[in-house]
VOBA-625390 format. One record per residue (C-alpha): residue in three letters; y, z, x; residue number from 1. Coordinates in Angstrom, 3 decimals, padded with zeros to 6 digits. Example, Ala and Ser with C-alpha at 12.3 -4.5 7.8 and 13.67 -1.06 7.14 Angstrom:
<atoms>
atom type ALA Y -004.500 Z 007.800 X 012.300 seq 1
atom type SER Y -001.060 Z 007.140 X 013.670 seq 2
</atoms>
This chain:
<atoms>
atom type MET Y -010.095 Z 046.721 X -077.723 seq 1
atom type SER Y -012.890 Z 047.148 X -075.607 seq 2
atom type SER Y -012.889 Z 048.153 X -071.940 seq 3
atom type ALA Y -014.385 Z 045.068 X -070.690 seq 4
atom type LEU Y -011.340 Z 043.140 X -072.501 seq 5
atom type VAL Y -008.769 Z 045.503 X -071.118 seq 6
atom type SER Y -010.382 Z 045.130 X -067.484 seq 7
atom type GLY Y -010.123 Z 041.308 X -067.867 seq 8
atom type LEU Y -006.570 Z 041.186 X -068.757 seq 9
atom type SER Y -005.556 Z 043.718 X -065.993 seq 10
atom type ALA Y -007.091 Z 041.236 X -063.530 seq 11
atom type ASP Y -005.551 Z 038.200 X -065.057 seq 12
atom type HIS Y -001.840 Z 040.185 X -064.579 seq 13
atom type SER Y -003.240 Z 040.965 X -060.802 seq 14
atom type ALA Y -003.762 Z 037.399 X -060.392 seq 15
atom type GLU Y -000.498 Z 035.805 X -061.778 seq 16
atom type ARG Y 001.337 Z 038.854 X -059.561 seq 17
atom type ALA Y -000.658 Z 037.626 X -056.474 seq 18
atom type LYS Y 000.118 Z 034.076 X -057.186 seq 19
atom type ARG Y 003.928 Z 034.630 X -057.568 seq 20
atom type GLU Y 003.700 Z 036.893 X -054.203 seq 21
atom type LEU Y 002.014 Z 034.255 X -052.291 seq 22
atom type VAL Y 004.624 Z 031.320 X -053.443 seq 23
atom type GLN Y 007.374 Z 033.793 X -052.616 seq 24
atom type SER Y 005.717 Z 034.611 X -049.174 seq 25
atom type GLU Y 005.479 Z 030.834 X -048.621 seq 26
atom type LYS Y 009.020 Z 030.423 X -049.186 seq 27
atom type ALA Y 009.958 Z 032.947 X -046.919 seq 28
atom type VAL Y 007.855 Z 031.057 X -044.130 seq 29
atom type VAL Y 009.550 Z 027.949 X -045.100 seq 30
atom type ASP Y 012.731 Z 029.530 X -044.757 seq 31
atom type ALA Y 012.247 Z 031.288 X -041.728 seq 32
atom type ARG Y 011.164 Z 028.249 X -040.046 seq 33
atom type GLN Y 014.258 Z 026.324 X -041.099 seq 34
atom type LYS Y 016.457 Z 029.029 X -039.815 seq 35
atom type LEU Y 014.194 Z 029.230 X -036.265 seq 36
atom type ALA Y 014.629 Z 025.227 X -036.147 seq 37
atom type GLU Y 018.400 Z 025.769 X -036.724 seq 38
atom type ALA Y 018.593 Z 028.512 X -034.179 seq 39
atom type GLU Y 016.640 Z 026.274 X -031.406 seq 40
atom type ALA Y 018.658 Z 023.307 X -031.992 seq 41
atom type ARG Y 022.036 Z 025.704 X -031.677 seq 42
atom type HIS Y 020.150 Z 027.043 X -028.319 seq 43
atom type ALA Y 019.730 Z 023.375 X -027.123 seq 44
atom type LEU Y 022.950 Z 022.498 X -027.803 seq 45
atom type ALA Y 024.431 Z 025.336 X -026.071 seq 46
atom type LYS Y 022.069 Z 024.910 X -023.222 seq 47
atom type GLN Y 022.930 Z 021.212 X -022.763 seq 48
atom type GLN Y 026.696 Z 022.124 X -022.735 seq 49
atom type TYR Y 026.009 Z 024.467 X -020.123 seq 50
atom type PHE Y 024.136 Z 022.241 X -017.955 seq 51
atom type GLU Y 027.209 Z 019.454 X -018.605 seq 52
atom type ALA Y 029.719 Z 021.822 X -017.622 seq 53
atom type ASP Y 027.525 Z 022.852 X -014.613 seq 54
atom type LEU Y 027.441 Z 019.311 X -013.624 seq 55
atom type GLY Y 031.197 Z 019.160 X -013.994 seq 56
atom type ARG Y 031.510 Z 021.933 X -011.464 seq 57
atom type ASP Y 033.159 Z 021.255 X -008.136 seq 58
atom type CYS Y 029.968 Z 021.878 X -005.705 seq 59
atom type SER Y 028.334 Z 020.026 X -003.019 seq 60
atom type TRP Y 025.370 Z 018.942 X -005.284 seq 61
atom type ASN Y 027.682 Z 017.686 X -007.934 seq 62
atom type LYS Y 029.551 Z 015.726 X -005.268 seq 63
atom type MET Y 026.929 Z 013.986 X -003.793 seq 64
atom type TYR Y 025.184 Z 013.305 X -007.431 seq 65
atom type ARG Y 028.719 Z 011.715 X -008.425 seq 66
atom type GLN Y 028.355 Z 009.811 X -005.424 seq 67
atom type LEU Y 024.968 Z 008.511 X -006.176 seq 68
atom type VAL Y 025.965 Z 007.377 X -009.525 seq 69
atom type ALA Y 029.016 Z 005.500 X -008.011 seq 70
atom type HIS Y 026.728 Z 003.947 X -005.389 seq 71
atom type ARG Y 024.244 Z 002.919 X -008.248 seq 72
atom type GLU Y 026.993 Z 001.030 X -010.420 seq 73
atom type ALA Y 028.223 Z -000.651 X -007.404 seq 74
atom type ASN Y 024.988 Z -001.783 X -006.008 seq 75
atom type ASP Y 023.092 Z -003.352 X -009.182 seq 76
atom type GLY Y 021.520 Z -000.375 X -010.024 seq 77
atom type ASP Y 019.926 Z 000.933 X -006.748 seq 78
atom type VAL Y 019.274 Z 004.399 X -006.384 seq 79
atom type LEU Y 016.854 Z 004.436 X -003.542 seq 80
atom type VAL Y 019.913 Z 004.378 X -001.111 seq 81
atom type LEU Y 018.067 Z 002.524 X 001.975 seq 82
atom type THR Y 020.234 Z 002.764 X 005.360 seq 83
atom type THR Y 020.159 Z 001.226 X 008.607 seq 84
atom type LYS Y 021.636 Z 002.240 X 011.727 seq 85
atom type ASP Y 024.654 Z 000.132 X 010.861 seq 86
atom type SER Y 024.897 Z 001.631 X 007.572 seq 87
atom type PRO Y 028.516 Z 003.651 X 007.210 seq 88
atom type ALA Y 028.336 Z 007.484 X 007.809 seq 89
atom type GLU Y 028.820 Z 008.177 X 004.159 seq 90
atom type VAL Y 026.079 Z 006.036 X 002.786 seq 91
atom type LYS Y 023.498 Z 007.710 X 005.395 seq 92
atom type LYS Y 024.722 Z 011.089 X 004.141 seq 93
atom type LEU Y 023.775 Z 010.022 X 000.560 seq 94
atom type GLY Y 020.804 Z 008.531 X 002.004 seq 95
atom type LYS Y 019.693 Z 011.935 X 003.380 seq 96
atom type TRP Y 020.512 Z 013.845 X 000.240 seq 97
atom type VAL Y 018.618 Z 011.337 X -002.144 seq 98
atom type GLN Y 015.643 Z 012.100 X 000.426 seq 99
atom type ASN Y 015.967 Z 015.754 X 000.207 seq 100
atom type GLN Y 016.158 Z 015.849 X -003.547 seq 101
atom type ARG Y 012.401 Z 014.117 X -003.688 seq 102
atom type VAL Y 011.547 Z 016.923 X -001.042 seq 103
atom type HIS Y 012.868 Z 019.621 X -003.522 seq 104
atom type TYR Y 011.138 Z 017.989 X -006.490 seq 105
atom type LYS Y 007.860 Z 018.420 X -004.884 seq 106
atom type TYR Y 008.548 Z 022.453 X -005.131 seq 107
atom type TYR Y 009.744 Z 021.866 X -008.664 seq 108
atom type LEU Y 006.624 Z 020.266 X -009.637 seq 109
atom type ASN Y 004.884 Z 023.414 X -008.282 seq 110
atom type GLY Y 006.599 Z 025.759 X -010.188 seq 111
atom type ASP Y 009.334 Z 026.749 X -007.555 seq 112
atom type ASN Y 012.816 Z 025.917 X -008.790 seq 113
atom type ARG Y 014.808 Z 027.492 X -005.856 seq 114
atom type PHE Y 015.996 Z 024.225 X -004.613 seq 115
atom type ILE Y 016.258 Z 021.952 X -007.675 seq 116
atom type LYS Y 016.878 Z 022.978 X -011.500 seq 117
atom type ALA Y 015.534 Z 021.149 X -014.380 seq 118
atom type HIS Y 018.690 Z 020.235 X -015.419 seq 119
atom type ARG Y 019.553 Z 018.357 X -012.609 seq 120
atom type VAL Y 016.063 Z 016.782 X -012.516 seq 121
atom type ASP Y 017.335 Z 015.509 X -016.090 seq 122
atom type ALA Y 020.556 Z 014.332 X -014.783 seq 123
atom type LEU Y 018.646 Z 012.394 X -012.009 seq 124
atom type ASN Y 016.122 Z 010.758 X -014.659 seq 125
atom type ARG Y 018.919 Z 009.856 X -016.759 seq 126
atom type ILE Y 020.085 Z 007.359 X -014.018 seq 127
atom type GLY Y 016.799 Z 006.376 X -013.018 seq 128
atom type PHE Y 015.988 Z 008.258 X -009.995 seq 129
atom type ILE Y 012.963 Z 007.294 X -008.020 seq 130
atom type TRP Y 010.775 Z 010.028 X -006.833 seq 131
atom type ASN Y 008.143 Z 008.495 X -005.600 seq 132
atom type VAL Y 009.047 Z 005.620 X -003.344 seq 133
atom type LEU Y 005.470 Z 004.412 X -002.363 seq 134
atom type GLU Y 004.643 Z 004.389 X -005.992 seq 135
atom type TYR Y 007.777 Z 002.456 X -006.947 seq 136
atom type SER Y 007.201 Z -000.100 X -004.316 seq 137
atom type TRP Y 003.552 Z -000.594 X -005.201 seq 138
atom type ASP Y 004.623 Z -001.274 X -008.821 seq 139
atom type ALA Y 007.309 Z -003.724 X -007.763 seq 140
atom type ASN Y 005.039 Z -005.518 X -005.661 seq 141
atom type PHE Y 002.505 Z -005.625 X -008.395 seq 142
atom type GLN Y 004.958 Z -006.969 X -011.076 seq 143
atom type LEU Y 006.128 Z -009.997 X -008.516 seq 144
atom type LEU Y 002.273 Z -010.584 X -007.837 seq 145
atom type GLU Y 001.674 Z -010.795 X -011.478 seq 146
atom type ARG Y 004.801 Z -013.064 X -011.923 seq 147
atom type TYR Y 003.308 Z -015.165 X -009.067 seq 148
atom type TYR Y 000.100 Z -015.738 X -010.390 seq 149
atom type ALA Y 001.777 Z -016.695 X -013.871 seq 150
atom type GLU Y 003.548 Z -019.439 X -011.934 seq 151
atom type HIS Y 001.199 Z -020.489 X -009.469 seq 152
atom type GLY Y -002.471 Z -019.758 X -010.859 seq 153
atom type ASN Y -003.648 Z -017.985 X -007.690 seq 154
atom type PHE Y -002.878 Z -015.129 X -005.258 seq 155
atom type ASN Y -002.395 Z -017.317 X -001.924 seq 156
atom type VAL Y 001.238 Z -016.357 X -001.538 seq 157
atom type PRO Y 002.363 Z -017.950 X 001.720 seq 158
atom type ARG Y 004.604 Z -016.023 X 003.996 seq 159
atom type LYS Y 007.197 Z -018.595 X 003.775 seq 160
atom type HIS Y 007.456 Z -017.878 X 000.284 seq 161
atom type SER Y 007.463 Z -013.981 X 000.512 seq 162
atom type ALA Y 006.680 Z -012.044 X 003.435 seq 163
atom type LYS Y 006.899 Z -008.845 X 001.684 seq 164
atom type LEU Y 004.365 Z -010.140 X -001.130 seq 165
atom type ASN Y 001.910 Z -012.012 X 001.517 seq 166
atom type SER Y 001.577 Z -008.158 X 003.303 seq 167
atom type PHE Y 000.982 Z -006.632 X -000.034 seq 168
atom type VAL Y -001.717 Z -008.811 X -000.900 seq 169
atom type THR Y -003.409 Z -008.456 X 002.658 seq 170
atom type ASN Y -003.063 Z -004.803 X 002.339 seq 171
atom type VAL Y -004.667 Z -004.371 X -000.924 seq 172
atom type ARG Y -007.641 Z -006.386 X 000.009 seq 173
atom type LYS Y -008.078 Z -004.620 X 003.740 seq 174
atom type ALA Y -008.067 Z -001.377 X 001.525 seq 175
atom type MET Y -010.723 Z -002.580 X -000.730 seq 176
atom type ARG Y -012.814 Z -003.594 X 002.049 seq 177
atom type ARG Y -012.243 Z -000.110 X 003.815 seq 178
atom type LYS Y -012.965 Z 001.515 X 000.741 seq 179
atom type ASN Y -016.372 Z -000.507 X 000.261 seq 180
atom type GLU Y -017.291 Z 000.686 X 003.759 seq 181
atom type GLY Y -016.999 Z 004.182 X 002.675 seq 182
atom type LEU Y -013.364 Z 004.935 X 004.223 seq 183
atom type PHE Y -010.991 Z 006.889 X 001.895 seq 184
atom type GLN Y -008.029 Z 004.883 X 000.754 seq 185
atom type LYS Y -005.849 Z 006.881 X -001.112 seq 186
atom type GLU Y -003.300 Z 004.133 X -001.988 seq 187
atom type LEU Y -005.953 Z 002.075 X -003.687 seq 188
atom type THR Y -006.556 Z 004.390 X -006.757 seq 189
atom type GLU Y -008.874 Z 003.464 X -009.490 seq 190
atom type GLU Y -005.964 Z 003.246 X -011.603 seq 191
atom type ARG Y -004.358 Z 000.548 X -009.109 seq 192
atom type ILE Y -007.849 Z -001.169 X -008.871 seq 193
atom type ASN Y -007.927 Z -001.409 X -012.933 seq 194
atom type ARG Y -004.546 Z -002.955 X -012.754 seq 195
atom type LEU Y -005.324 Z -005.592 X -010.328 seq 196
atom type ASN Y -008.493 Z -006.625 X -012.024 seq 197
atom type SER Y -006.327 Z -006.738 X -015.420 seq 198
atom type ILE Y -004.690 Z -009.769 X -013.912 seq 199
atom type ASN Y -008.124 Z -011.308 X -012.365 seq 200
atom type PHE Y -006.928 Z -010.604 X -008.767 seq 201
atom type VAL Y -009.432 Z -012.100 X -006.177 seq 202
atom type TRP Y -010.457 Z -009.199 X -003.965 seq 203
atom type ASP Y -012.974 Z -011.029 X -001.554 seq 204
atom type MET Y -011.475 Z -014.298 X -001.107 seq 205
atom type LYS Y -013.549 Z -016.482 X 001.015 seq 206
atom type HIS Y -010.733 Z -018.151 X 002.545 seq 207
atom type PRO Y -011.401 Z -021.908 X 003.891 seq 208
atom type ALA Y -009.965 Z -022.725 X 007.598 seq 209
atom type ARG Y -006.840 Z -024.437 X 007.483 seq 210
atom type GLN Y -007.005 Z -028.204 X 007.224 seq 211
atom type ARG Y -007.704 Z -029.623 X 010.847 seq 212
atom type THR Y -007.140 Z -032.815 X 012.361 seq 213
atom type ALA Y -009.820 Z -034.834 X 013.916 seq 214
atom type GLY Y -008.622 Z -034.122 X 017.314 seq 215
atom type GLU Y -008.790 Z -030.349 X 016.710 seq 216
atom type ASN Y -012.144 Z -030.660 X 015.618 seq 217
atom type VAL Y -013.070 Z -032.546 X 018.773 seq 218
atom type GLN Y -011.336 Z -029.941 X 020.874 seq 219
atom type PHE Y -013.218 Z -027.225 X 019.378 seq 220
atom type ASP Y -016.617 Z -028.734 X 019.742 seq 221
atom type HIS Y -015.729 Z -029.658 X 023.303 seq 222
atom type LEU Y -014.751 Z -026.415 X 024.337 seq 223
atom type TYR Y -017.481 Z -024.740 X 022.566 seq 224
atom type ASP Y -019.943 Z -026.586 X 024.198 seq 225
atom type LEU Y -018.257 Z -025.916 X 027.375 seq 226
atom type LEU Y -018.876 Z -022.162 X 026.703 seq 227
atom type LYS Y -022.231 Z -022.647 X 026.061 seq 228
atom type ASP Y -022.798 Z -024.502 X 029.102 seq 229
atom type PHE Y -020.963 Z -021.488 X 030.990 seq 230
atom type LYS Y -023.366 Z -019.074 X 029.496 seq 231
atom type GLU Y -026.399 Z -020.961 X 030.795 seq 232
atom type THR Y -025.087 Z -021.312 X 034.297 seq 233
atom type TYR Y -023.925 Z -017.697 X 034.726 seq 234
atom type GLY Y -025.872 Z -015.768 X 031.759 seq 235
atom type HIS Y -022.948 Z -014.178 X 030.124 seq 236
atom type VAL Y -019.584 Z -015.216 X 028.362 seq 237
atom type MET Y -017.306 Z -012.925 X 030.537 seq 238
atom type VAL Y -015.321 Z -015.533 X 031.724 seq 239
atom type SER Y -012.371 Z -013.493 X 032.947 seq 240
atom type LYS Y -014.743 Z -011.812 X 035.348 seq 241
atom type MET Y -014.864 Z -015.016 X 037.423 seq 242
atom type MET Y -011.251 Z -015.927 X 037.275 seq 243
atom type PRO Y -010.228 Z -013.625 X 040.428 seq 244
atom type ILE Y -012.996 Z -014.937 X 042.498 seq 245
atom type TRP Y -012.199 Z -018.510 X 041.438 seq 246
atom type ARG Y -008.614 Z -017.923 X 041.934 seq 247
atom type THR Y -008.964 Z -016.555 X 045.853 seq 248
atom type GLY Y -011.349 Z -019.487 X 046.501 seq 249
atom type ASP Y -014.405 Z -017.181 X 047.513 seq 250
atom type GLU Y -016.209 Z -019.290 X 044.979 seq 251
atom type LYS Y -015.615 Z -022.443 X 043.120 seq 252
atom type PRO Y -016.738 Z -022.566 X 039.478 seq 253
atom type ALA Y -019.816 Z -024.877 X 038.568 seq 254
atom type LYS Y -017.313 Z -026.881 X 036.785 seq 255
atom type PRO Y -013.460 Z -026.954 X 036.951 seq 256
atom type GLU Y -013.017 Z -027.216 X 033.241 seq 257
atom type TYR Y -014.625 Z -023.550 X 033.060 seq 258
atom type LYS Y -011.002 Z -022.336 X 033.942 seq 259
atom type ARG Y -009.723 Z -023.430 X 030.375 seq 260
atom type LEU Y -012.292 Z -021.084 X 028.900 seq 261
atom type PRO Y -010.343 Z -017.854 X 029.146 seq 262
atom type PHE Y -007.497 Z -019.092 X 027.073 seq 263
atom type PHE Y -010.161 Z -020.828 X 024.338 seq 264
atom type ILE Y -011.637 Z -017.060 X 024.021 seq 265
atom type ALA Y -008.248 Z -015.449 X 023.826 seq 266
atom type SER Y -007.444 Z -018.047 X 021.321 seq 267
atom type VAL Y -010.665 Z -017.717 X 018.872 seq 268
atom type ARG Y -010.055 Z -013.874 X 018.985 seq 269
atom type SER Y -006.685 Z -014.128 X 017.734 seq 270
atom type GLU Y -007.897 Z -016.655 X 014.975 seq 271
atom type HIS Y -010.707 Z -014.396 X 014.012 seq 272
atom type GLU Y -008.105 Z -011.736 X 012.958 seq 273
atom type LEU Y -006.769 Z -013.982 X 010.859 seq 274
atom type PHE Y -009.917 Z -014.716 X 009.431 seq 275
atom type VAL Y -010.916 Z -011.128 X 008.644 seq 276
atom type GLU Y -007.824 Z -010.680 X 006.833 seq 277
atom type GLY Y -008.183 Z -013.702 X 004.725 seq 278
atom type LYS Y -005.333 Z -015.636 X 006.123 seq 279
atom type PRO Y -005.300 Z -019.616 X 007.134 seq 280
atom type CYS Y -006.962 Z -019.798 X 010.337 seq 281
atom type ALA Y -008.777 Z -022.343 X 012.769 seq 282
atom type LEU Y -012.361 Z -020.756 X 012.106 seq 283
atom type ASP Y -014.602 Z -020.675 X 009.187 seq 284
atom type GLU Y -017.879 Z -019.140 X 008.718 seq 285
atom type GLU Y -019.884 Z -021.360 X 010.572 seq 286
atom type ARG Y -017.716 Z -021.226 X 013.501 seq 287
atom type VAL Y -017.432 Z -017.379 X 013.511 seq 288
atom type ARG Y -021.459 Z -017.432 X 013.271 seq 289
atom type LYS Y -021.560 Z -019.687 X 016.143 seq 290
atom type LEU Y -019.353 Z -017.980 X 018.493 seq 291
atom type THR Y -021.045 Z -014.619 X 017.412 seq 292
atom type ASP Y -024.178 Z -015.874 X 018.399 seq 293
atom type LEU Y -023.241 Z -017.085 X 021.792 seq 294
atom type GLY Y -021.852 Z -013.753 X 022.471 seq 295
atom type ILE Y -018.271 Z -013.379 X 021.818 seq 296
atom type LYS Y -017.462 Z -009.859 X 020.717 seq 297
atom type TRP Y -014.948 Z -009.309 X 018.185 seq 298
atom type LYS Y -012.590 Z -006.656 X 017.577 seq 299
atom type LYS Y -014.475 Z -003.357 X 016.648 seq 300
atom type PRO Y -014.548 Z -002.756 X 012.714 seq 301
atom type ALA Y -012.461 Z 000.322 X 011.660 seq 302
atom type HIS Y -015.755 Z 001.962 X 010.183 seq 303
atom type GLU Y -017.656 Z 001.677 X 013.226 seq 304
atom type PRO Y -017.257 Z 004.948 X 015.625 seq 305
atom type ARG Y -015.591 Z 004.700 X 018.996 seq 306
atom type ILE Y -017.053 Z 006.001 X 022.284 seq 307
atom type ALA Y -015.839 Z 009.381 X 022.844 seq 308
atom type GLY Y -014.797 Z 010.577 X 026.111 seq 309
atom type GLY Y -013.497 Z 007.301 X 027.540 seq 310
atom type GLY Y -016.989 Z 006.204 X 028.000 seq 311
atom type LYS Y -017.891 Z 002.880 X 028.555 seq 312
atom type ARG Y -020.481 Z 000.339 X 026.619 seq 313
atom type LYS Y -023.332 Z -001.052 X 029.039 seq 314
atom type ARG Y -022.468 Z -004.376 X 030.056 seq 315
atom type PRO Y -024.712 Z -007.268 X 031.628 seq 316
atom type ALA Y -025.009 Z -007.041 X 035.199 seq 317
atom type GLY Y -022.172 Z -007.872 X 037.046 seq 318
atom type ALA Y -019.939 Z -008.379 X 033.723 seq 319
atom type GLU Y -016.721 Z -006.974 X 032.528 seq 320
atom type ALA Y -015.197 Z -006.451 X 029.142 seq 321
atom type GLU Y -013.447 Z -009.924 X 028.221 seq 322
atom type LYS Y -009.641 Z -009.867 X 028.602 seq 323
atom type SER Y -006.592 Z -012.159 X 028.151 seq 324
atom type PRO Y -007.022 Z -014.531 X 030.791 seq 325
atom type GLU Y -005.285 Z -013.648 X 033.948 seq 326
atom type GLY Y -004.540 Z -017.062 X 034.741 seq 327
atom type ALA Y -002.160 Z -017.283 X 032.032 seq 328
atom type ALA Y 000.699 Z -016.485 X 034.407 seq 329
atom type ASN Y -000.225 Z -019.459 X 036.388 seq 330
atom type GLY Y -000.591 Z -021.660 X 033.541 seq 331
atom type GLU Y -004.031 Z -022.654 X 034.066 seq 332
atom type GLY Y -005.722 Z -024.042 X 030.928 seq 333
atom type ALA Y -002.643 Z -023.461 X 028.540 seq 334
atom type THR Y -003.488 Z -026.845 X 026.983 seq 335
atom type ALA Y -006.734 Z -025.280 X 025.317 seq 336
atom type THR Y -004.640 Z -022.595 X 023.362 seq 337
atom type ALA Y -003.054 Z -024.479 X 020.623 seq 338
atom type GLN Y -005.997 Z -026.824 X 020.139 seq 339
atom type VAL Y -008.601 Z -024.273 X 018.427 seq 340
</atoms>
């Protein structure tokens, strides 16, 4: 037999032996993994039993936890435990404990488990504990809004339907306006914006003025013309500046009806706040433009800087900042207020 043939047979035997050893090694790995899985399962079971036993111990945390479970069962799944000044003392104590768990959980998320252990977090999770109340409240309001839109086909939630949902809609629109103005709005995240967009939420609603009667339209036009006439006479629209002078009799108004104007200005300013928030009001874009052009100053937008150090803006000669009419206490011109 040649040496080449002998070498070939030897190589074949070595290969077969290596294959057998590989199969045996793979089987050993499988067996080891199975034993590891069984060991981990036994460890998890023992750990769970220990935790369950720990939750059964007579200690203050477990006592409060059991009270929370009982409260949840008795109050339709409530785990927020919101309290008022009239709440029983034990409910107030439970509410405070719930708040403390949320504080402890923040430490836990940062790797500090001195205040609450993992098995206690798991125990609270099993009963639906709410760790972030603001997030929960936002989600709950979003679901209500989604349902309202499905039923009504719009997002114009009347306050009488739900004051809570009405405020939610107003606040998210206001947050978006501020976000667009470059102000940081941590409550309006991109994820929340996307969720609202997914239901075709209307962000910049051009809210029409509420339906006005013919009499109200005539009243607004009359008072606007009166204010315009006042400006032509005195050179400004700071009507409240003139009220003390007229009241003392040192000077009489060029027209007696001018005494109605402070109430008119106060009314349109109140209506303008509703207009900015997109709520039903007596103003529309045309009326706002006309009043602005005439010189009415509105509430300063949040994104504009305030004057530091208590400084004052430069005013027209002899003029003062418009205030609520001083004559309100005397009842002068009261009929104009409700007629804007």
